[in-house]
Structure formats: C-alpha cells, structure tokens
PDB file of N, CA, C and O in Angstrom:
ATOM      1  N   GLY A   1     101.785  87.764  87.859  1.00  0.00           N
ATOM      2  CA  GLY A   1     100.610  88.250  88.361  1.00  0.00           C
ATOM      3  C   GLY A   1     100.340  89.739  88.483  1.00  0.00           C
ATOM      4  O   GLY A   1     101.114  90.394  87.786  1.00  0.00           O
ATOM      5  N   THR A   2      99.455  90.470  89.175  1.00  0.00           N
ATOM      6  CA  THR A   2      99.412  92.039  89.071  1.00  0.00           C
ATOM      7  C   THR A   2      99.450  92.749  90.997  1.00  0.00           C
ATOM      8  O   THR A   2      99.079  92.206  92.038  1.00  0.00           O
ATOM      9  N   ILE A   3     100.001  93.979  90.769  1.00  0.00           N
ATOM     10  CA  ILE A   3     100.218  94.251  92.249  1.00  0.00           C
ATOM     11  C   ILE A   3      99.152  94.945  92.518  1.00  0.00           C
ATOM     12  O   ILE A   3      99.052  96.071  92.032  1.00  0.00           O
ATOM     13  N   PRO A   4      98.363  94.539  93.161  1.00  0.00           N
ATOM     14  CA  PRO A   4      97.394  95.340  93.963  1.00  0.00           C
ATOM     15  C   PRO A   4      97.445  96.536  94.917  1.00  0.00           C
ATOM     16  O   PRO A   4      98.144  96.630  95.926  1.00  0.00           O
ATOM     17  N   PHE A   5      96.523  97.499  94.389  1.00  0.00           N
ATOM     18  CA  PHE A   5      96.880  98.768  94.738  1.00  0.00           C
ATOM     19  C   PHE A   5      95.927  99.059  96.085  1.00  0.00           C
ATOM     20  O   PHE A   5      94.736  98.752  96.124  1.00  0.00           O
ATOM     21  N   LEU A   6      96.752  99.791  97.331  1.00  0.00           N
ATOM     22  CA  LEU A   6      95.808  99.787  98.671  1.00  0.00           C
ATOM     23  C   LEU A   6      94.406 100.634  98.090  1.00  0.00           C
ATOM     24  O   LEU A   6      93.836 100.914  99.145  1.00  0.00           O
ATOM     25  N   GLY A   7      93.887 100.971  97.403  1.00  0.00           N
ATOM     26  CA  GLY A   7      93.020 101.609  97.311  1.00  0.00           C
ATOM     27  C   GLY A   7      92.241 101.105  97.114  1.00  0.00           C
ATOM     28  O   GLY A   7      91.168 101.677  97.305  1.00  0.00           O
ATOM     29  N   THR A   8      92.221  99.419  96.498  1.00  0.00           N
ATOM     30  CA  THR A   8      91.372  98.606  96.717  1.00  0.00           C
ATOM     31  C   THR A   8      91.123  97.434  97.428  1.00  0.00           C
ATOM     32  O   THR A   8      90.374  96.500  97.140  1.00  0.00           O
ATOM     33  N   PHE A   9      91.985  97.632  98.580  1.00  0.00           N
ATOM     34  CA  PHE A   9      92.113  97.118  99.647  1.00  0.00           C
ATOM     35  C   PHE A   9      91.226  97.870 101.100  1.00  0.00           C
ATOM     36  O   PHE A   9      90.809  97.401 102.159  1.00  0.00           O
ATOM     37  N   LEU A  10      91.222  99.188 100.506  1.00  0.00           N
ATOM     38  CA  LEU A  10      90.613 100.319 101.359  1.00  0.00           C
ATOM     39  C   LEU A  10      88.994 100.208 100.790  1.00  0.00           C
ATOM     40  O   LEU A  10      88.048 100.371 101.561  1.00  0.00           O
ATOM     41  N   ARG A  11      88.870 100.002  99.791  1.00  0.00           N
ATOM     42  CA  ARG A  11      87.586  99.994  99.027  1.00  0.00           C
ATOM     43  C   ARG A  11      86.873  98.796  99.306  1.00  0.00           C
ATOM     44  O   ARG A  11      85.655  98.920  99.175  1.00  0.00           O
ATOM     45  N   ASP A  12      87.302  97.595  99.675  1.00  0.00           N
ATOM     46  CA  ASP A  12      87.343  96.475  99.953  1.00  0.00           C
ATOM     47  C   ASP A  12      86.231  96.736 101.373  1.00  0.00           C
ATOM     48  O   ASP A  12      85.013  96.677 101.541  1.00  0.00           O
ATOM     49  N   LEU A  13      87.304  97.016 102.141  1.00  0.00           N
ATOM     50  CA  LEU A  13      86.892  97.170 103.658  1.00  0.00           C
ATOM     51  C   LEU A  13      86.271  97.601 103.633  1.00  0.00           C
ATOM     52  O   LEU A  13      85.371  96.900 104.093  1.00  0.00           O
ATOM     53  N   GLU A  14      85.678  99.060 103.218  1.00  0.00           N
ATOM     54  CA  GLU A  14      84.527 100.046 103.277  1.00  0.00           C
ATOM     55  C   GLU A  14      83.278  99.023 102.886  1.00  0.00           C
ATOM     56  O   GLU A  14      82.330  98.638 103.571  1.00  0.00           O
ATOM     57  N   TYR A  15      83.614  98.766 101.653  1.00  0.00           N
ATOM     58  CA  TYR A  15      82.370  97.749 101.249  1.00  0.00           C
ATOM     59  C   TYR A  15      81.412  96.940 102.417  1.00  0.00           C
ATOM     60  O   TYR A  15      80.206  96.798 102.620  1.00  0.00           O
ATOM     61  N   ILE A  16      82.927  96.414 103.177  1.00  0.00           N
ATOM     62  CA  ILE A  16      82.231  95.469 103.754  1.00  0.00           C
ATOM     63  C   ILE A  16      81.881  96.373 104.977  1.00  0.00           C
ATOM     64  O   ILE A  16      80.717  96.727 104.789  1.00  0.00           O
ATOM     65  N   HIS A  17      82.228  96.778 105.851  1.00  0.00           N
ATOM     66  CA  HIS A  17      81.907  98.024 106.676  1.00  0.00           C
ATOM     67  C   HIS A  17      80.455  98.190 106.236  1.00  0.00           C
ATOM     68  O   HIS A  17      79.578  97.702 106.949  1.00  0.00           O
ATOM     69  N   ALA A  18      80.092  98.919 104.982  1.00  0.00           N
ATOM     70  CA  ALA A  18      78.874  99.500 104.508  1.00  0.00           C
ATOM     71  C   ALA A  18      77.422  98.264 104.593  1.00  0.00           C
ATOM     72  O   ALA A  18      76.380  98.271 105.248  1.00  0.00           O
ATOM     73  N   GLN A  19      77.923  97.436 103.729  1.00  0.00           N
ATOM     74  CA  GLN A  19      77.092  96.427 103.783  1.00  0.00           C
ATOM     75  C   GLN A  19      76.962  95.416 104.673  1.00  0.00           C
ATOM     76  O   GLN A  19      76.266  94.506 104.221  1.00  0.00           O
ATOM     77  N   ASN A  20      77.373  95.230 105.777  1.00  0.00           N
ATOM     78  CA  ASN A  20      77.445  94.157 107.242  1.00  0.00           C
ATOM     79  C   ASN A  20      77.081  95.206 108.500  1.00  0.00           C
ATOM     80  O   ASN A  20      77.847  96.126 108.787  1.00  0.00           O
ATOM     81  N   PRO A  21      76.034  95.005 109.097  1.00  0.00           N
ATOM     82  CA  PRO A  21      76.267  95.808 110.289  1.00  0.00           C
ATOM     83  C   PRO A  21      77.108  95.254 111.437  1.00  0.00           C
ATOM     84  O   PRO A  21      77.614  94.137 111.539  1.00  0.00           O
ATOM     85  N   THR A  22      77.135  96.140 112.154  1.00  0.00           N
ATOM     86  CA  THR A  22      78.250  95.980 113.319  1.00  0.00           C
ATOM     87  C   THR A  22      77.951  95.133 114.165  1.00  0.00           C
ATOM     88  O   THR A  22      78.795  94.374 114.641  1.00  0.00           O
ATOM     89  N   LYS A  23      76.857  95.119 114.456  1.00  0.00           N
ATOM     90  CA  LYS A  23      76.195  93.938 115.325  1.00  0.00           C
ATOM     91  C   LYS A  23      75.167  93.457 115.208  1.00  0.00           C
ATOM     92  O   LYS A  23      74.294  94.325 115.206  1.00  0.00           O
ATOM     93  N   ASN A  24      74.842  92.615 115.119  1.00  0.00           N
ATOM     94  CA  ASN A  24      73.394  91.387 115.179  1.00  0.00           C
ATOM     95  C   ASN A  24      72.430  91.908 115.569  1.00  0.00           C
ATOM     96  O   ASN A  24      72.570  93.028 116.060  1.00  0.00           O
ATOM     97  N   GLU A  25      71.311  91.411 115.516  1.00  0.00           N
ATOM     98  CA  GLU A  25      70.156  92.068 116.444  1.00  0.00           C
ATOM     99  C   GLU A  25      70.045  91.853 117.545  1.00  0.00           C
ATOM    100  O   GLU A  25      69.221  92.555 118.130  1.00  0.00           O
ATOM    101  N   LYS A  26      70.812  90.786 118.374  1.00  0.00           N
ATOM    102  CA  LYS A  26      71.007  91.042 120.071  1.00  0.00           C
ATOM    103  C   LYS A  26      71.877  91.581 120.345  1.00  0.00           C
ATOM    104  O   LYS A  26      72.270  91.167 121.435  1.00  0.00           O
ATOM    105  N   GLY A  27      72.622  92.519 119.879  1.00  0.00           N
ATOM    106  CA  GLY A  27      73.699  93.541 120.094  1.00  0.00           C
ATOM    107  C   GLY A  27      74.882  93.256 120.202  1.00  0.00           C
ATOM    108  O   GLY A  27      75.719  94.025 120.673  1.00  0.00           O
ATOM    109  N   GLN A  28      75.264  91.404 119.519  1.00  0.00           N
ATOM    110  CA  GLN A  28      76.530  91.275 119.832  1.00  0.00           C
ATOM    111  C   GLN A  28      77.231  91.400 118.408  1.00  0.00           C
ATOM    112  O   GLN A  28      76.723  91.267 117.295  1.00  0.00           O
ATOM    113  N   ILE A  29      78.398  91.660 118.722  1.00  0.00           N
ATOM    114  CA  ILE A  29      79.450  92.397 117.376  1.00  0.00           C
ATOM    115  C   ILE A  29      78.948  91.011 115.837  1.00  0.00           C
ATOM    116  O   ILE A  29      78.542  89.855 115.954  1.00  0.00           O
ATOM    117  N   ASN A  30      79.123  91.528 115.048  1.00  0.00           N
ATOM    118  CA  ASN A  30      78.892  90.355 113.751  1.00  0.00           C
ATOM    119  C   ASN A  30      80.657  89.887 113.535  1.00  0.00           C
ATOM    120  O   ASN A  30      81.630  90.573 113.221  1.00  0.00           O
ATOM    121  N   VAL A  31      80.520  88.411 113.864  1.00  0.00           N
ATOM    122  CA  VAL A  31      81.654  87.962 113.655  1.00  0.00           C
ATOM    123  C   VAL A  31      81.681  87.861 112.384  1.00  0.00           C
ATOM    124  O   VAL A  31      82.766  88.326 112.035  1.00  0.00           O
ATOM    125  N   LEU A  32      81.038  87.479 111.390  1.00  0.00           N
ATOM    126  CA  LEU A  32      81.330  87.553 110.103  1.00  0.00           C
ATOM    127  C   LEU A  32      81.708  88.401 109.175  1.00  0.00           C
ATOM    128  O   LEU A  32      82.299  87.995 108.174  1.00  0.00           O
ATOM    129  N   GLN A  33      81.397  89.832 109.387  1.00  0.00           N
ATOM    130  CA  GLN A  33      81.648  91.386 109.105  1.00  0.00           C
ATOM    131  C   GLN A  33      83.520  90.996 109.431  1.00  0.00           C
ATOM    132  O   GLN A  33      84.448  90.906 108.626  1.00  0.00           O
ATOM    133  N   LYS A  34      83.494  90.833 110.990  1.00  0.00           N
ATOM    134  CA  LYS A  34      85.124  90.883 111.225  1.00  0.00           C
ATOM    135  C   LYS A  34      85.888  90.020 110.767  1.00  0.00           C
ATOM    136  O   LYS A  34      87.094  90.268 110.793  1.00  0.00           O
ATOM    137  N   ARG A  35      85.407  88.714 110.196  1.00  0.00           N
ATOM    138  CA  ARG A  35      86.151  87.684 109.592  1.00  0.00           C
ATOM    139  C   ARG A  35      86.630  88.208 108.263  1.00  0.00           C
ATOM    140  O   ARG A  35      87.803  88.426 107.960  1.00  0.00           O
ATOM    141  N   LYS A  36      85.479  88.393 107.455  1.00  0.00           N
ATOM    142  CA  LYS A  36      85.669  89.148 106.239  1.00  0.00           C
ATOM    143  C   LYS A  36      86.941  90.556 106.430  1.00  0.00           C
ATOM    144  O   LYS A  36      87.899  90.877 105.727  1.00  0.00           O
ATOM    145  N   GLU A  37      86.487  91.016 107.469  1.00  0.00           N
ATOM    146  CA  GLU A  37      87.301  92.363 107.372  1.00  0.00           C
ATOM    147  C   GLU A  37      89.120  92.051 107.950  1.00  0.00           C
ATOM    148  O   GLU A  37      90.040  92.869 107.951  1.00  0.00           O
ATOM    149  N   PHE A  38      89.140  90.961 108.281  1.00  0.00           N
ATOM    150  CA  PHE A  38      90.249  90.242 109.068  1.00  0.00           C
ATOM    151  C   PHE A  38      90.939  89.213 107.640  1.00  0.00           C
ATOM    152  O   PHE A  38      92.167  89.154 107.565  1.00  0.00           O
ATOM    153  N   GLU A  39      90.307  88.648 106.850  1.00  0.00           N
ATOM    154  CA  GLU A  39      90.286  88.098 105.462  1.00  0.00           C
ATOM    155  C   GLU A  39      91.526  89.640 104.618  1.00  0.00           C
ATOM    156  O   GLU A  39      92.625  89.318 104.169  1.00  0.00           O
ATOM    157  N   VAL A  40      91.146  90.834 104.583  1.00  0.00           N
ATOM    158  CA  VAL A  40      91.469  91.607 103.613  1.00  0.00           C
ATOM    159  C   VAL A  40      92.850  91.967 104.259  1.00  0.00           C
ATOM    160  O   VAL A  40      93.942  92.007 103.693  1.00  0.00           O
ATOM    161  N   ILE A  41      92.551  92.225 105.587  1.00  0.00           N
ATOM    162  CA  ILE A  41      93.577  92.417 106.425  1.00  0.00           C
ATOM    163  C   ILE A  41      95.216  91.607 106.062  1.00  0.00           C
ATOM    164  O   ILE A  41      96.271  92.029 105.587  1.00  0.00           O
ATOM    165  N   ALA A  42      94.897  90.684 106.410  1.00  0.00           N
ATOM    166  CA  ALA A  42      95.577  89.689 106.177  1.00  0.00           C
ATOM    167  C   ALA A  42      96.503  89.549 104.897  1.00  0.00           C
ATOM    168  O   ALA A  42      97.719  89.357 104.881  1.00  0.00           O
ATOM    169  N   GLN A  43      95.523  89.712 103.692  1.00  0.00           N
ATOM    170  CA  GLN A  43      95.983  89.518 102.357  1.00  0.00           C
ATOM    171  C   GLN A  43      97.336  90.839 102.491  1.00  0.00           C
ATOM    172  O   GLN A  43      98.542  90.609 102.399  1.00  0.00           O
ATOM    173  N   ILE A  44      96.869  91.823 102.661  1.00  0.00           N
ATOM    174  CA  ILE A  44      97.689  93.376 102.943  1.00  0.00           C
ATOM    175  C   ILE A  44      99.075  92.774 103.763  1.00  0.00           C
ATOM    176  O   ILE A  44     100.172  92.859 103.212  1.00  0.00           O
ATOM    177  N   LYS A  45      98.972  92.320 104.768  1.00  0.00           N
ATOM    178  CA  LYS A  45     100.221  91.621 105.607  1.00  0.00           C
ATOM    179  C   LYS A  45     100.858  90.559 105.095  1.00  0.00           C
ATOM    180  O   LYS A  45     101.996  90.195 105.392  1.00  0.00           O
ATOM    181  N   LEU A  46     100.097  90.041 104.295  1.00  0.00           N
ATOM    182  CA  LEU A  46     100.802  88.988 103.057  1.00  0.00           C
ATOM    183  C   LEU A  46     101.781  89.297 102.272  1.00  0.00           C
ATOM    184  O   LEU A  46     102.896  88.776 102.218  1.00  0.00           O
ATOM    185  N   LEU A  47     101.114  90.635 101.318  1.00  0.00           N
ATOM    186  CA  LEU A  47     101.616  91.574 100.238  1.00  0.00           C
ATOM    187  C   LEU A  47     103.137  92.334 101.469  1.00  0.00           C
ATOM    188  O   LEU A  47     104.292  92.128 101.097  1.00  0.00           O
ATOM    189  N   GLN A  48     102.936  93.003 102.590  1.00  0.00           N
ATOM    190  CA  GLN A  48     104.167  93.590 102.944  1.00  0.00           C
ATOM    191  C   GLN A  48     104.867  92.936 103.255  1.00  0.00           C
ATOM    192  O   GLN A  48     106.016  93.378 103.224  1.00  0.00           O
ATOM    193  N   GLN A  49     104.692  91.526 103.739  1.00  0.00           N
ATOM    194  CA  GLN A  49     106.179  90.605 103.980  1.00  0.00           C
ATOM    195  C   GLN A  49     106.614  90.024 102.899  1.00  0.00           C
ATOM    196  O   GLN A  49     107.780  89.631 102.857  1.00  0.00           O
ATOM    197  N   ALA A  50     105.681  89.849 101.733  1.00  0.00           N
ATOM    198  CA  ALA A  50     106.726  89.193 100.236  1.00  0.00           C
ATOM    199  C   ALA A  50     107.453  90.605  99.680  1.00  0.00           C
ATOM    200  O   ALA A  50     108.460  90.557  98.973  1.00  0.00           O
ATOM    201  N   ALA A  51     106.774  91.958 100.117  1.00  0.00           N
ATOM    202  CA  ALA A  51     108.083  92.846  99.684  1.00  0.00           C
ATOM    203  C   ALA A  51     108.711  93.488 100.092  1.00  0.00           C
ATOM    204  O   ALA A  51     109.119  94.635  99.911  1.00  0.00           O
ATOM    205  N   GLN A  52     108.910  92.217 101.122  1.00  0.00           N
ATOM    206  CA  GLN A  52     110.258  92.387 101.967  1.00  0.00           C
ATOM    207  C   GLN A  52     111.410  91.856 101.557  1.00  0.00           C
ATOM    208  O   GLN A  52     112.506  92.273 101.930  1.00  0.00           O
ATOM    209  N   LEU A  53     111.228  90.863 100.732  1.00  0.00           N
ATOM    210  CA  LEU A  53     112.029  89.641  99.971  1.00  0.00           C
ATOM    211  C   LEU A  53     113.025  90.407  98.661  1.00  0.00           C
ATOM    212  O   LEU A  53     114.128  90.082  98.224  1.00  0.00           O
ATOM    213  N   TYR A  54     111.946  91.726  98.224  1.00  0.00           N
ATOM    214  CA  TYR A  54     112.415  92.924  97.174  1.00  0.00           C
ATOM    215  C   TYR A  54     114.008  93.877  97.384  1.00  0.00           C
ATOM    216  O   TYR A  54     114.227  94.890  98.048  1.00  0.00           O
ATOM    217  N   ARG A  55     114.474  93.454  96.940  1.00  0.00           N
ATOM    218  CA  ARG A  55     115.594  94.824  96.847  1.00  0.00           C
ATOM    219  C   ARG A  55     116.130  95.014  95.827  1.00  0.00           C
ATOM    220  O   ARG A  55     117.001  94.340  95.277  1.00  0.00           O
ATOM    221  N   ILE A  56     115.434  96.347  95.376  1.00  0.00           N
ATOM    222  CA  ILE A  56     115.883  97.094  94.760  1.00  0.00           C
ATOM    223  C   ILE A  56     117.044  98.012  94.234  1.00  0.00           C
ATOM    224  O   ILE A  56     117.123  99.109  94.787  1.00  0.00           O
ATOM    225  N   ARG A  57     117.822  97.770  93.395  1.00  0.00           N
ATOM    226  CA  ARG A  57     119.074  98.902  93.525  1.00  0.00           C
ATOM    227  C   ARG A  57     118.662 100.177  92.480  1.00  0.00           C
ATOM    228  O   ARG A  57     118.036 100.341  91.433  1.00  0.00           O
ATOM    229  N   GLU A  58     119.511 101.046  93.569  1.00  0.00           N
ATOM    230  CA  GLU A  58     119.348 102.521  92.838  1.00  0.00           C
ATOM    231  C   GLU A  58     119.956 102.891  91.243  1.00  0.00           C
ATOM    232  O   GLU A  58     121.021 102.409  90.859  1.00  0.00           O
ATOM    233  N   ASP A  59     119.337 103.575  90.603  1.00  0.00           N
ATOM    234  CA  ASP A  59     119.855 103.610  89.316  1.00  0.00           C
ATOM    235  C   ASP A  59     120.036 105.150  89.057  1.00  0.00           C
ATOM    236  O   ASP A  59     119.119 105.890  88.702  1.00  0.00           O
ATOM    237  N   PRO A  60     121.336 105.539  89.278  1.00  0.00           N
ATOM    238  CA  PRO A  60     121.469 106.669  89.089  1.00  0.00           C
ATOM    239  C   PRO A  60     120.923 108.039  87.718  1.00  0.00           C
ATOM    240  O   PRO A  60     120.822 109.264  87.640  1.00  0.00           O
ATOM    241  N   LYS A  61     120.670 106.600  86.706  1.00  0.00           N
ATOM    242  CA  LYS A  61     120.291 107.620  85.272  1.00  0.00           C
ATOM    243  C   LYS A  61     118.617 108.284  85.727  1.00  0.00           C
ATOM    244  O   LYS A  61     118.106 109.376  85.479  1.00  0.00           O
ATOM    245  N   PHE A  62     118.025 106.913  86.584  1.00  0.00           N
ATOM    246  CA  PHE A  62     116.582 107.451  86.833  1.00  0.00           C
ATOM    247  C   PHE A  62     116.282 108.549  87.457  1.00  0.00           C
ATOM    248  O   PHE A  62     115.386 109.351  87.197  1.00  0.00           O
ATOM    249  N   ARG A  63     117.546 108.574  88.813  1.00  0.00           N
ATOM    250  CA  ARG A  63     116.959 109.154  89.750  1.00  0.00           C
ATOM    251  C   ARG A  63     117.695 110.873  89.523  1.00  0.00           C
ATOM    252  O   ARG A  63     117.641 111.899  90.201  1.00  0.00           O
ATOM    253  N   LEU A  64     118.268 110.559  88.398  1.00  0.00           N
ATOM    254  CA  LEU A  64     118.427 112.136  87.791  1.00  0.00           C
ATOM    255  C   LEU A  64     117.514 112.604  87.017  1.00  0.00           C
ATOM    256  O   LEU A  64     117.315 113.803  87.217  1.00  0.00           O
ATOM    257  N   TRP A  65     116.523 111.881  85.763  1.00  0.00           N
ATOM    258  CA  TRP A  65     115.669 112.062  85.044  1.00  0.00           C
ATOM    259  C   TRP A  65     114.605 112.404  85.949  1.00  0.00           C
ATOM    260  O   TRP A  65     113.945 113.435  85.819  1.00  0.00           O
ATOM    261  N   PHE A  66     114.382 111.351  87.089  1.00  0.00           N
ATOM    262  CA  PHE A  66     113.180 111.853  88.202  1.00  0.00           C
ATOM    263  C   PHE A  66     113.217 112.988  88.336  1.00  0.00           C
ATOM    264  O   PHE A  66     112.320 113.753  87.982  1.00  0.00           O
ATOM    265  N   TYR A  67     114.535 113.390  89.013  1.00  0.00           N
ATOM    266  CA  TYR A  67     114.499 114.990  89.843  1.00  0.00           C
ATOM    267  C   TYR A  67     114.749 115.783  88.638  1.00  0.00           C
ATOM    268  O   TYR A  67     114.806 116.924  89.096  1.00  0.00           O
ATOM    269  N   ASN A  68     114.907 115.858  87.553  1.00  0.00           N
ATOM    270  CA  ASN A  68     115.358 116.730  86.434  1.00  0.00           C
ATOM    271  C   ASN A  68     113.451 117.289  85.803  1.00  0.00           C
ATOM    272  O   ASN A  68     113.346 118.359  85.202  1.00  0.00           O
ATOM    273  N   GLN A  69     112.355 116.533  86.028  1.00  0.00           N
ATOM    274  CA  GLN A  69     111.305 116.319  85.461  1.00  0.00           C
ATOM    275  C   GLN A  69     110.482 117.874  85.782  1.00  0.00           C
ATOM    276  O   GLN A  69     110.761 118.532  86.784  1.00  0.00           O
ATOM    277  N   PRO A  70     109.606 118.250  84.926  1.00  0.00           N
ATOM    278  CA  PRO A  70     109.166 119.996  85.785  1.00  0.00           C
ATOM    279  C   PRO A  70     108.231 119.486  86.519  1.00  0.00           C
ATOM    280  O   PRO A  70     107.792 118.337  86.469  1.00  0.00           O
ATOM    281  N   ILE A  71     107.847 120.546  87.370  1.00  0.00           N
ATOM    282  CA  ILE A  71     106.451 120.409  88.018  1.00  0.00           C
ATOM    283  C   ILE A  71     105.466 121.478  88.098  1.00  0.00           C
ATOM    284  O   ILE A  71     105.568 122.640  88.494  1.00  0.00           O
ATOM    285  N   TYR A  72     104.247 120.650  87.514  1.00  0.00           N
ATOM    286  CA  TYR A  72     103.087 121.401  86.770  1.00  0.00           C
ATOM    287  C   TYR A  72     102.011 122.107  88.005  1.00  0.00           C
ATOM    288  O   TYR A  72     101.585 121.220  88.745  1.00  0.00           O
ATOM    289  N   ASN A  73     101.769 122.767  88.176  1.00  0.00           N
ATOM    290  CA  ASN A  73     100.625 123.097  89.423  1.00  0.00           C
ATOM    291  C   ASN A  73      99.437 122.958  88.720  1.00  0.00           C
ATOM    292  O   ASN A  73      99.606 122.735  87.522  1.00  0.00           O
ATOM    293  N   GLU A  74      98.231 123.026  89.116  1.00  0.00           N
ATOM    294  CA  GLU A  74      97.093 122.877  89.313  1.00  0.00           C
ATOM    295  C   GLU A  74      96.610 123.804  87.351  1.00  0.00           C
ATOM    296  O   GLU A  74      96.174 123.257  86.338  1.00  0.00           O
ATOM    297  N   ASP A  75      96.827 124.710  87.506  1.00  0.00           N
ATOM    298  CA  ASP A  75      96.500 125.658  86.417  1.00  0.00           C
ATOM    299  C   ASP A  75      97.264 125.337  85.036  1.00  0.00           C
ATOM    300  O   ASP A  75      96.879 125.680  83.918  1.00  0.00           O
ATOM    301  N   GLN A  76      98.391 124.630  85.338  1.00  0.00           N
ATOM    302  CA  GLN A  76      99.412 124.212  84.399  1.00  0.00           C
ATOM    303  C   GLN A  76      98.719 122.683  83.513  1.00  0.00           C
ATOM    304  O   GLN A  76      99.387 122.114  82.649  1.00  0.00           O
TER     305      GLN A  76
END
C-alpha cells in the first residue's frame, strides 16, 4: 500500500471544517462534522501505532552520502 502524507489528512480536516458548519441551526455542536473529524484523526493514530512496529537500522553509507550532499540556497 501507499504511505499517506500528513498533508493529505490535514487537507481532509480543513475540507471537513470548511464544508460543514460547526454548529447547527439550534446552536448545537454539529455531531456529523465532529464524527468525520474523529475518523480522520483515528486514521492518523492507527498509522502512528503501526509505525512503532518498524525498526529501521542505521546505514552508515547512507548517512555519509546524506551529510555530504550540497546545500543550495533559493538563488541556486
């Protein structure tokens, strides 16, 4: 499967917030909106828990390569 980018979840939360009123016509909390927000946050939490299962060993060759990459400024 693909690994979702956090920005995707944040976009979804923003969309839910923008498309659904926070309160209904009686001034009560919009439970449907909160449920949708909860579902997105629950997905993030599940992915965070799953990530704890991964044990990535350090690769000295990658570290050496990574830290020797040139750093460019915006003009370059």
